[in-house]
C-alpha positions as a printed NumPy array, in Angstrom:
array([[-17.96 , -48.405,  99.527],
       [-19.64 , -48.018,  95.864],
       [-18.306, -50.165,  93.336],
       [-17.307, -48.52 ,  89.903],
       [-19.337, -47.69 ,  86.81 ],
       [-18.604, -48.667,  83.262],
       [-20.065, -47.521,  79.992],
       [-22.49 , -50.857,  78.663],
       [-20.717, -51.837,  75.315],
       [-24.401, -52.474,  74.314],
       [-25.566, -48.472,  74.727],
       [-26.129, -46.791,  71.296],
       [-26.556, -42.874,  71.107],
       [-27.304, -40.116,  69.074],
       [-26.764, -36.791,  69.965],
       [-29.495, -34.017,  69.323],
       [-28.725, -29.714,  70.136],
       [-30.829, -30.3  ,  73.34 ],
       [-29.39 , -33.558,  74.279],
       [-29.475, -37.245,  73.667],
       [-31.099, -40.213,  72.714],
       [-29.526, -43.65 ,  74.538],
       [-30.696, -47.225,  73.757],
       [-29.168, -50.361,  75.031],
       [-29.926, -53.552,  73.175],
       [-29.156, -56.01 ,  76.322],
       [-31.718, -54.119,  78.133],
       [-34.111, -52.403,  75.484],
       [-34.356, -49.589,  77.256],
       [-33.783, -45.953,  76.651],
       [-35.201, -42.057,  76.102],
       [-33.932, -39.163,  75.151],
       [-31.256, -38.067,  78.39 ],
       [-30.218, -34.444,  79.176],
       [-26.791, -33.428,  77.391],
       [-24.473, -34.598,  80.528],
       [-25.39 , -38.139,  80.17 ],
       [-22.613, -38.627,  77.84 ],
       [-20.003, -36.851,  80.483],
       [-21.436, -39.724,  83.17 ],
       [-21.095, -42.427,  81.152],
       [-17.101, -41.874,  80.862],
       [-16.703, -41.47 ,  84.568],
       [-15.501, -44.362,  86.553],
       [-17.387, -43.398,  89.65 ],
       [-20.406, -41.3  ,  88.673],
       [-22.13 , -39.553,  91.863],
       [-24.853, -42.592,  93.015],
       [-26.891, -39.814,  94.57 ],
       [-27.289, -37.923,  91.125],
       [-30.965, -38.929,  89.644],
       [-29.22 , -39.355,  86.562],
       [-26.841, -41.679,  87.391],
       [-29.66 , -44.49 ,  88.905],
       [-31.61 , -44.072,  85.811],
       [-28.622, -44.239,  83.505],
       [-27.894, -47.885,  85.973],
       [-31.925, -48.421,  85.681],
       [-31.895, -48.646,  82.255],
       [-28.564, -50.676,  81.064],
       [-26.499, -47.778,  80.153],
       [-24.088, -47.508,  83.238],
       [-23.187, -51.209,  84.685],
       [-20.629, -52.747,  87.768],
       [-17.219, -52.458,  85.778],
       [-16.666, -56.074,  86.657],
       [-19.572, -57.678,  84.978],
       [-18.683, -59.746,  82.03 ],
       [-21.038, -58.568,  78.974],
       [-19.566, -60.885,  76.517],
       [-21.199, -63.436,  78.7  ],
       [-24.601, -62.155,  79.839],
       [-24.973, -61.716,  75.906],
       [-24.124, -65.438,  75.019],
       [-25.938, -66.828,  77.77 ],
       [-29.328, -64.646,  76.982],
       [-28.671, -66.126,  73.37 ],
       [-28.586, -69.853,  74.497],
       [-31.074, -69.24 ,  76.479],
       [-33.896, -67.964,  74.297],
       [-32.422, -69.87 ,  71.367],
       [-32.701, -73.311,  72.659],
       [-35.074, -72.929,  75.421],
       [-37.864, -76.157,  75.444],
       [-40.49 , -74.762,  77.186],
       [-41.439, -72.078,  74.302],
       [-42.839, -73.335,  71.439],
       [-43.089, -71.252,  67.758],
       [-44.916, -72.995,  65.074],
       [-45.63 , -71.022,  61.704],
       [-48.508, -72.699,  60.45 ],
       [-49.78 , -73.076,  56.789],
       [-53.139, -73.233,  56.516],
       [-53.31 , -73.459,  52.867],
       [-51.091, -72.796,  50.041],
       [-53.331, -71.264,  47.641],
       [-54.098, -67.526,  47.895],
       [-57.045, -65.631,  46.496],
       [-54.348, -62.729,  45.304],
       [-52.014, -62.371,  42.682],
       [-49.581, -59.905,  43.757],
       [-47.007, -58.428,  41.6  ],
       [-44.017, -59.402,  43.546],
       [-44.921, -62.646,  45.285],
       [-42.409, -65.406,  44.805],
       [-44.402, -68.267,  46.157],
       [-45.944, -71.055,  42.701],
       [-49.114, -72.283,  44.872],
       [-48.557, -75.719,  44.239],
       [-50.191, -76.979,  47.239],
       [-53.508, -76.97 ,  48.438],
       [-55.187, -76.792,  52.231],
       [-53.413, -78.168,  54.711],
       [-54.055, -82.025,  55.159],
       [-56.267, -83.5  ,  57.861],
       [-53.342, -85.788,  59.061],
       [-50.996, -83.234,  59.285],
       [-54.045, -81.016,  61.15 ],
       [-53.819, -84.203,  63.551],
       [-50.387, -83.796,  63.751],
       [-50.167, -80.303,  64.993],
       [-52.343, -80.946,  67.341],
       [-50.746, -84.002,  68.863],
       [-47.587, -82.174,  69.111],
       [-48.965, -79.407,  70.705],
       [-50.328, -81.178,  73.214],
       [-47.892, -83.719,  73.97 ],
       [-45.644, -80.639,  74.56 ],
       [-48.16 , -78.508,  76.55 ],
       [-47.754, -79.846,  80.042],
       [-43.972, -78.11 ,  80.002],
       [-44.47 , -74.871,  78.111],
       [-44.597, -71.615,  79.017],
       [-45.231, -70.08 ,  75.918],
       [-47.034, -71.334,  72.411],
       [-46.384, -68.466,  69.766],
       [-48.269, -69.833,  66.298],
       [-47.597, -67.577,  63.409],
       [-50.504, -68.324,  60.603],
       [-48.596, -68.12 ,  56.956],
       [-49.698, -68.618,  53.286],
       [-50.856, -68.662,  50.732],
       [-53.695, -66.365,  52.439],
       [-54.121, -68.067,  55.667],
       [-57.87 , -67.055,  56.409],
       [-58.379, -68.573,  52.417],
       [-58.58 , -71.729,  54.747],
       [-60.024, -70.122,  57.694],
       [-61.746, -73.089,  58.999],
       [-58.804, -74.308,  59.647],
       [-57.003, -71.677,  61.717],
       [-60.538, -71.435,  63.788],
       [-60.092, -75.507,  64.433],
       [-56.437, -75.196,  65.723],
       [-57.25 , -72.118,  67.169],
       [-59.65 , -73.468,  69.325],
       [-57.17 , -76.617,  70.37 ],
       [-54.453, -74.186,  71.267],
       [-56.688, -71.754,  73.368],
       [-58.314, -74.998,  75.43 ],
       [-54.761, -76.292,  75.883],
       [-53.428, -73.051,  77.037],
       [-56.384, -73.044,  79.821],
       [-55.815, -76.382,  80.898],
       [-52.09 , -76.183,  81.283],
       [-51.667, -72.48 ,  82.01 ],
       [-49.075, -71.229,  79.208],
       [-49.467, -68.115,  77.627],
       [-50.783, -68.667,  73.643],
       [-49.909, -65.699,  71.675],
       [-50.772, -66.256,  67.492],
       [-50.619, -63.34 ,  64.433],
       [-51.169, -63.929,  61.13 ],
       [-49.934, -62.344,  57.794],
       [-52.507, -61.948,  55.801],
       [-53.816, -59.767,  52.942],
       [-57.018, -58.555,  55.494],
       [-59.901, -59.369,  52.362],
       [-61.11 , -61.967,  54.394],
       [-61.119, -60.459,  57.8  ],
       [-64.711, -59.487,  57.94 ],
       [-66.867, -58.128,  60.262],
       [-68.138, -61.317,  60.757],
       [-64.669, -63.316,  60.711],
       [-62.667, -61.265,  62.921],
       [-64.375, -61.103,  66.03 ],
       [-64.09 , -65.075,  66.178],
       [-60.958, -65.099,  65.297],
       [-59.501, -62.52 ,  67.972],
       [-61.824, -64.534,  70.628],
       [-59.584, -67.577,  69.959],
       [-56.526, -65.629,  70.295],
       [-55.284, -64.449,  66.912],
       [-55.302, -60.875,  67.807],
       [-52.05 , -59.855,  66.069],
       [-52.133, -59.455,  62.58 ],
       [-50.001, -57.936,  59.445],
       [-51.803, -56.516,  56.218],
       [-50.391, -54.891,  53.244],
       [-52.003, -51.695,  51.727],
       [-49.063, -50.647,  48.757],
       [-50.854, -46.647,  48.471],
       [-54.365, -45.641,  47.516],
       [-56.89 , -47.59 ,  45.776],
       [-55.616, -46.587,  41.885],
       [-51.606, -47.599,  43.537],
       [-52.959, -50.317,  45.918],
       [-55.167, -52.077,  43.338],
       [-51.94 , -52.22 ,  40.545],
       [-49.983, -54.279,  42.695],
       [-52.007, -56.789,  45.137],
       [-54.801, -57.871,  42.554],
       [-57.112, -60.816,  43.049],
       [-56.445, -64.127,  41.276],
       [-58.704, -63.63 ,  38.569],
       [-58.61 , -59.629,  38.268],
       [-60.116, -57.119,  39.699],
       [-58.972, -54.63 ,  42.641],
       [-58.664, -55.595,  46.369],
       [-58.354, -52.335,  48.057],
       [-62.076, -51.158,  48.858],
       [-62.601, -54.596,  51.072],
       [-59.325, -54.171,  52.559],
       [-59.968, -51.271,  53.685],
       [-63.679, -51.476,  54.891],
       [-62.846, -54.305,  56.766],
       [-60.027, -51.887,  59.013],
       [-62.809, -49.726,  59.43 ],
       [-64.716, -52.463,  60.826],
       [-61.723, -52.681,  63.547],
       [-60.606, -49.517,  63.376],
       [-64.586, -48.714,  65.272],
       [-64.936, -51.877,  67.197],
       [-63.581, -52.212,  70.647],
       [-61.57 , -55.629,  70.151],
       [-58.3  , -56.703,  71.595],
       [-56.249, -56.682,  68.593],
       [-52.933, -55.129,  67.102],
       [-52.6  , -54.534,  63.144],
       [-49.333, -53.817,  61.539],
       [-49.704, -51.938,  58.275],
       [-47.281, -52.388,  56.306],
       [-46.613, -50.742,  52.848],
       [-44.267, -52.293,  50.178],
       [-42.758, -49.264,  48.649],
       [-40.838, -49.219,  44.96 ],
       [-39.809, -46.751,  42.518],
       [-43.302, -47.055,  40.9  ],
       [-45.474, -46.006,  43.81 ],
       [-42.964, -44.143,  46.651],
       [-43.659, -40.473,  45.729],
       [-47.157, -41.143,  46.536],
       [-46.245, -42.775,  50.123],
       [-46.261, -39.999,  51.941],
       [-49.33 , -38.915,  50.887],
       [-50.884, -42.817,  51.974],
       [-49.583, -42.155,  55.353],
       [-51.073, -38.943,  55.621],
       [-54.452, -40.917,  54.828],
       [-53.441, -43.824,  57.321],
       [-53.206, -41.666,  59.734],
       [-55.757, -39.822,  59.383],
       [-58.013, -42.805,  60.234],
       [-56.17 , -44.726,  62.336],
       [-53.692, -42.42 ,  63.76 ],
       [-53.538, -42.395,  67.78 ],
       [-55.128, -45.084,  68.379],
       [-52.407, -47.508,  69.808],
       [-53.686, -51.044,  68.042],
       [-52.54 , -49.698,  64.694],
       [-48.757, -49.096,  63.741],
       [-46.968, -48.365,  60.625],
       [-44.016, -51.165,  58.874],
       [-42.724, -50.018,  55.659],
       [-40.299, -52.266,  53.274],
       [-38.859, -51.879,  49.535],
       [-39.856, -54.241,  46.834],
       [-37.301, -56.825,  46.49 ],
       [-36.697, -59.404,  43.607],
       [-37.477, -62.322,  46.103],
       [-37.759, -65.337,  43.935],
       [-41.423, -64.782,  41.954],
       [-41.965, -65.503,  38.61 ],
       [-42.592, -61.383,  38.052],
       [-39.222, -60.706,  39.098],
       [-37.279, -59.407,  36.146],
       [-40.041, -56.898,  35.271],
       [-39.934, -55.118,  38.807],
       [-38.584, -52.222,  39.68 ],
       [-36.686, -52.267,  42.521],
       [-34.695, -49.795,  44.476],
       [-30.752, -51.241,  45.904],
       [-31.157, -52.524,  49.001],
       [-29.219, -49.877,  51.326],
       [-30.908, -47.482,  49.202],
       [-34.397, -48.578,  50.021],
       [-33.766, -49.164,  53.996],
       [-32.741, -45.401,  53.72 ],
       [-35.525, -44.115,  51.905],
       [-38.033, -45.64 ,  54.536],
       [-36.737, -43.376,  56.975],
       [-38.049, -40.257,  56.185],
       [-41.515, -42.589,  55.295],
       [-41.225, -43.046,  59.332],
       [-40.395, -39.437,  60.511],
       [-43.649, -38.193,  58.518],
       [-45.842, -41.353,  60.101],
       [-44.384, -40.426,  63.556],
       [-46.092, -36.597,  62.634],
       [-49.175, -38.217,  61.466],
       [-49.844, -40.187,  64.996],
       [-48.7  , -43.99 ,  63.572],
       [-45.768, -45.296,  65.566],
       [-43.166, -47.981,  64.201],
       [-44.106, -51.514,  64.91 ],
       [-40.551, -53.508,  64.784],
       [-38.167, -52.215,  67.415],
       [-35.392, -53.573,  65.976],
       [-32.797, -52.074,  68.046],
       [-34.214, -54.388,  71.317],
       [-33.214, -58.096,  72.323],
       [-33.595, -60.166,  69.576],
       [-35.65 , -57.534,  67.728],
       [-33.49 , -57.904,  64.38 ],
       [-33.13 , -61.726,  64.744],
       [-35.001, -64.151,  62.276],
       [-36.957, -66.813,  63.385],
       [-35.102, -69.708,  61.292],
       [-32.43 , -69.308,  63.692],
       [-33.92 , -70.111,  67.137],
       [-34.111, -74.193,  67.723],
       [-37.825, -73.819,  68.831],
       [-39.23 , -72.631,  65.857],
       [-40.095, -74.141,  62.854],
       [-42.776, -73.813,  60.18 ],
       [-44.851, -76.927,  58.693],
       [-46.207, -76.523,  55.495],
       [-49.928, -78.385,  54.215],
       [-48.072, -81.583,  53.184],
       [-46.158, -81.359,  56.908],
       [-43.239, -80.451,  55.615],
       [-40.961, -78.892,  57.799],
       [-38.92 , -75.956,  56.835],
       [-36.956, -73.6  ,  58.793],
       [-37.505, -70.277,  55.719],
       [-40.96 , -69.199,  54.744],
       [-39.142, -67.429,  51.516],
       [-36.549, -69.963,  50.771],
       [-39.828, -72.958,  50.548],
       [-38.893, -74.676,  47.512],
       [-34.693, -74.991,  48.691],
       [-33.582, -78.242,  49.911],
       [-31.374, -76.832,  52.288],
       [-34.165, -75.565,  53.953],
       [-36.631, -78.81 ,  54.298],
       [-35.164, -80.356,  57.77 ],
       [-37.935, -82.518,  58.021],
       [-41.749, -83.726,  58.689],
       [-44.591, -83.706,  61.027],
       [-45.999, -87.457,  61.556],
       [-49.712, -87.843,  62.378],
       [-49.134, -88.953,  66.018],
       [-47.367, -85.283,  66.354],
       [-43.813, -86.366,  66.333],
       [-41.373, -84.397,  64.522],
       [-39.001, -86.306,  62.425],
       [-35.97 , -83.819,  62.006],
       [-32.789, -84.043,  59.749],
       [-29.886, -82.51 ,  61.719],
       [-27.305, -82.195,  59.556],
       [-29.92 , -79.842,  57.246],
       [-30.941, -78.356,  60.415],
       [-27.438, -77.143,  62.029],
       [-26.511, -74.498,  59.204],
       [-29.583, -72.778,  60.152],
       [-29.148, -72.138,  64.394],
       [-25.516, -72.533,  65.587],
       [-23.477, -70.41 ,  63.101],
       [-23.643, -66.692,  64.412],
       [-22.525, -64.947,  67.257],
       [-22.151, -67.642,  69.525],
       [-19.121, -68.597,  66.773],
       [-18.708, -65.573,  65.01 ],
       [-15.938, -63.645,  66.259],
       [-16.972, -60.438,  64.815],
       [-20.336, -60.609,  66.261],
       [-19.412, -61.016,  69.24 ],
       [-17.661, -57.835,  69.605],
       [-20.537, -55.613,  68.145],
       [-22.714, -52.929,  69.866],
       [-26.291, -54.456,  68.428],
       [-25.352, -58.093,  68.866],
       [-28.284, -58.546,  71.556],
       [-30.526, -57.51 ,  68.806],
       [-29.749, -59.875,  66.056],
       [-27.195, -62.246,  67.7  ],
       [-25.787, -62.576,  64.679],
       [-28.545, -64.365,  63.265],
       [-30.227, -61.72 ,  61.264],
       [-30.771, -64.015,  58.064],
       [-29.099, -67.595,  58.736],
       [-29.919, -67.797,  54.754],
       [-27.996, -65.473,  53.67 ],
       [-25.067, -66.376,  55.751],
       [-25.625, -70.139,  53.642],
       [-25.626, -68.752,  50.199],
       [-22.833, -66.405,  50.6  ],
       [-20.629, -67.096,  53.379],
       [-20.586, -63.882,  55.585],
       [-22.477, -62.975,  58.527],
       [-25.329, -61.276,  57.715],
       [-25.898, -57.661,  59.352],
       [-30.044, -56.011,  59.799],
       [-29.946, -53.281,  57.643],
       [-30.918, -50.889,  60.977],
       [-27.112, -51.278,  62.25 ],
       [-25.641, -48.759,  59.912],
       [-28.555, -46.118,  60.042],
       [-29.393, -46.789,  64.166],
       [-28.445, -43.537,  65.085],
       [-31.355, -42.142,  62.759],
       [-33.584, -44.71 ,  64.347],
       [-33.145, -43.622,  67.732],
       [-35.712, -40.886,  67.694],
       [-38.362, -42.976,  66.102],
       [-37.978, -45.322,  68.84 ],
       [-38.171, -43.397,  71.547],
       [-40.531, -39.895,  70.071],
       [-42.541, -41.068,  73.606],
       [-40.013, -41.546,  76.033],
       [-38.317, -38.419,  76.47 ],
       [-37.322, -38.031,  80.432],
       [-37.994, -35.062,  82.893],
       [-35.314, -33.372,  81.689],
       [-35.684, -30.7  ,  84.248],
       [-34.789, -33.443,  87.251],
       [-32.504, -35.038,  85.792],
       [-30.392, -31.835,  84.25 ]])
């Protein structure tokens, strides 16, 4: 006898004239389904021989009636947040930058990573290597490639350890793209740094107003040449093209997305991310023109819709499991500054609450547990509102620990209130065979 089924509490829906978009935040699966899928989700015991019922079960929208989804979500969170066979390090190769972007919040008070810190990073990873299944490295700065020799040195070390111990090694760089030249890029990619985020704030005349060289002058032409090299190559990489938009450049952004689509569209290595400019603590904050946070997020939606028509997809699937979880909330994620100071958040660099420890030259981490705990424990594991939320598996109540510490309220990811508009964008290429499932 077939067990009764029920609709998953983590299935989101967005109705359309021809069907319905469904997405399950626990399984990360979804697509565009026939209209009768909603009827099946309401039944206690759909026909198990029905192909659509089988598809809904495979995607996690229909589950056994006795499933304890709250327990499953809790187990999913604890396993990922505190597993010791995964290590995520955010490394500052330098805290200097060759750019002076108008909205930047960094102070540029420190230089290159100190030799004893480089040695400490090597020894830390070497000590952890035998027990690792995944090493994830995020290069940050400053501009991390401003000290590309340090990036290459440590990348070679990580690659060798990965080959020796059999763990997966992944590396990402948040870079301005200026140094990602035809000479340097292949070497970086060869040593495992294959994922980049590069910001272009519009066409040349717009971009060069906000993202200038330290000594003055434009940066667009150099970045664009480097991107054209990457596009023409057969290198194995992914690149997020980020656009920071504000009232100053929003009107030009759709046309620029068209240009990006004509140049990089339909190449799966390139994807798009847009983000409203905010007052992030920089010296020029009072001079910035910005959107209200909610308005800025709403304005991103038509940009993504336009990008879809230009052959560009979204990089950030924030409704997938852990898609909206901040790295700072994970017990196995640490940012190491050039001085060896260990922090959890790359935004609040000067906040004393963020200074959770220090990396020693022998590879040991000295951590202040009292400062560390607020970052990793006050989330959906304790917050009852988060536990009952349909998007809990995507953020686990940890979209921004800093916001919770500052304001005493559990932060929700922006996508929560507008998920119905994002589901078609997430699943534009995942339409099911409707003639089979009707």
